[in-house]
C-alpha positions in Angstrom: -147.8 48.2 45.3 -147.4 51.5 47.1 -144.7 49.4 48.9 -143.1 48.6 45.8 -143.3 52.2 44.5 -141.9 53.3 47.8 -138.7 50.9 47.0 -138.4 52.2 43.7 -139.0 55.7 44.3 -136.0 55.0 47.1 -133.5 53.4 44.6 -133.9 56.3 42.1 -133.4 58.9 44.9 -129.8 57.2 44.9 -129.1 57.1 41.3 -130.4 58.5 38.0 -131.0 55.0 36.4 -131.9 51.5 38.3 -128.3 50.1 37.7 -126.4 53.0 38.5 -125.4 55.7 36.1 -125.8 53.8 33.1 -129.2 53.3 31.4 -129.7 49.2 30.9 -132.3 46.8 30.0 -133.7 47.0 33.6 -134.9 50.7 32.9 -136.6 49.6 29.5 -138.4 47.0 31.5 -139.3 49.1 34.5 -140.7 51.8 32.2 -143.3 49.7 30.7 -144.7 48.8 33.9 -144.8 52.4 34.9 -146.3 53.5 31.8 -147.9 51.0 29.2 -148.9 48.7 31.7 -150.2 50.8 34.4 -153.1 51.9 32.2 -154.2 48.5 31.4 -154.0 47.1 34.9 -154.4 49.7 37.4 -154.2 53.4 37.3 -151.8 54.4 40.0 -150.9 58.4 41.1 -147.1 58.9 41.1 -147.7 62.0 42.6 -145.7 61.5 46.0 -143.2 59.4 44.4 -141.3 62.2 43.0 -138.0 60.4 42.2 -140.1 58.0 39.7 -141.4 61.3 38.1 -138.3 62.6 37.7 -137.2 58.9 36.2 -140.1 59.0 33.7 -139.2 62.7 32.8 -135.4 61.6 32.4 -136.8 58.3 30.4 -139.0 60.6 28.0 -136.3 63.1 27.3 -133.8 60.5 25.8 -133.3 60.8 21.9 -133.8 57.0 21.5 -137.4 57.2 23.2 -138.2 60.3 20.7 -137.3 57.8 17.7 -139.5 55.0 19.5 -142.4 57.6 19.3 -141.9 58.4 15.7 -141.5 55.0 14.6 -144.6 54.0 16.3 -146.7 56.7 15.4 -145.0 59.7 13.2 -148.2 61.8 14.2 -147.7 61.6 18.1 -145.6 64.4 19.6 -143.2 63.2 22.4 -144.6 65.3 24.7 -148.4 63.7 24.1 -146.5 60.3 25.6 
């Protein structure tokens, strides 16, 4: 798992999103694996993967993400996710 995370972190060091400068379906699928599925299967620390942490912050700050959170649970604040 850490080899995969290291490769992902290396890719994200070269561009904002997985496919370059545009947010794509690849990012949507990957963020699920990095967030939700991470808690369901195996809790892994991303502390040493600074580019993955930056990536997750960028996704969290997208206006579309805030709209999803509002629809999912209007009582949840974005910073809680």
